[in-house]
C-alpha positions as CSV (number, residue, x, y, z in Angstrom):
1,M,35.2,40.1,-3.9
2,W,33.9,43.3,-2.3
3,A,32.6,44.6,-5.5
4,S,30.7,41.3,-6.5
5,A,29.1,41.3,-3.0
6,Y,28.1,44.9,-3.5
7,V,26.5,44.3,-6.8
8,L,24.8,41.2,-5.4
9,A,23.5,43.0,-2.5
10,L,22.0,45.8,-4.8
11,L,20.6,43.3,-7.0
12,V,18.7,41.8,-4.2
13,L,17.9,45.0,-2.2
14,T,16.7,47.1,-5.1
15,P,13.7,45.1,-6.2
16,V,12.6,44.7,-2.6
17,W,12.8,48.4,-2.1
18,I,11.0,49.0,-5.5
19,A,8.1,46.5,-4.5
20,T,7.7,47.9,-1.0
21,E,7.7,51.5,-2.1
22,Y,5.2,50.9,-4.9
23,A,2.9,49.1,-2.7
24,S,3.1,51.4,0.2
25,T,2.4,54.6,-2.2
26,D,0.1,53.0,-4.7
27,G,2.4,53.9,-7.7
28,W,5.6,55.1,-9.1
29,P,7.4,57.9,-7.2
30,E,6.6,61.6,-7.6
31,R,9.6,62.5,-5.5
32,F,12.1,60.9,-3.1
33,S,11.7,62.0,0.4
34,S,11.5,60.6,3.9
35,Q,8.6,63.1,4.8
36,G,5.9,60.4,4.2
37,N,3.7,62.5,2.0
38,P,1.7,60.8,-0.6
39,G,3.7,59.8,-3.8
40,D,7.1,60.1,-1.8
41,W,9.4,57.1,-2.0
42,D,11.9,56.9,1.1
43,P,15.3,57.0,-0.5
44,W,17.0,54.4,2.0
45,I,18.5,52.4,-0.9
46,F,20.5,55.3,-2.0
47,W,22.3,55.5,1.4
48,V,22.9,51.8,1.3
49,A,24.4,52.2,-2.3
50,L,26.6,54.9,-1.3
51,G,27.8,53.2,1.8
52,G,28.7,50.1,-0.2
53,A,30.4,52.1,-2.8
54,V,32.6,53.8,-0.1
55,L,33.4,50.3,1.2
56,V,34.3,49.0,-2.3
57,A,36.4,52.2,-3.0
58,I,38.3,51.7,0.2
59,A,38.9,48.1,-0.6
60,A,40.1,48.9,-4.1
61,L,42.4,51.4,-2.9
62,K,43.8,49.1,-0.2
63,A,44.3,46.5,-2.9
64,Y,46.1,48.9,-5.2
65,F,48.3,50.6,-2.8
66,W,49.3,48.0,-0.2
67,R,52.2,45.7,-0.9
68,P,53.8,43.2,1.2
69,P,57.1,43.9,2.7
70,T,60.3,43.1,0.8
71,E,63.0,41.0,2.2
72,V,65.3,43.9,2.7
73,E,62.7,45.6,4.8
74,I,62.2,42.3,6.9
75,D,65.9,42.0,7.5
76,R,66.2,45.7,8.6
77,E,63.5,45.2,11.0
78,V,64.8,42.0,12.4
79,K,68.3,43.5,12.8
80,R,66.6,46.9,14.5
81,L,64.8,44.5,16.9
82,R,67.8,42.4,17.9
83,E,69.9,45.5,18.5
84,G,67.3,47.1,20.6
85,R,67.5,44.3,23.4
């Protein structure tokens, strides 16, 4: 789910970024910079892509390593809680 949302967001945002940067600099980029010089394209899309990739990686690691508790673990915890009263 996270990966598909990430891809969909980039599929929507990337053309928007290209269109706005192309229109504001009157052409294709000479370099990526936030300085505002002629020919500079603001690289904000790269930060969005990097942030989304980190979120997808965290979700993937969580899905891979997280496991539900076993019945033995649940029984052990219930026993511990009952004895602690």
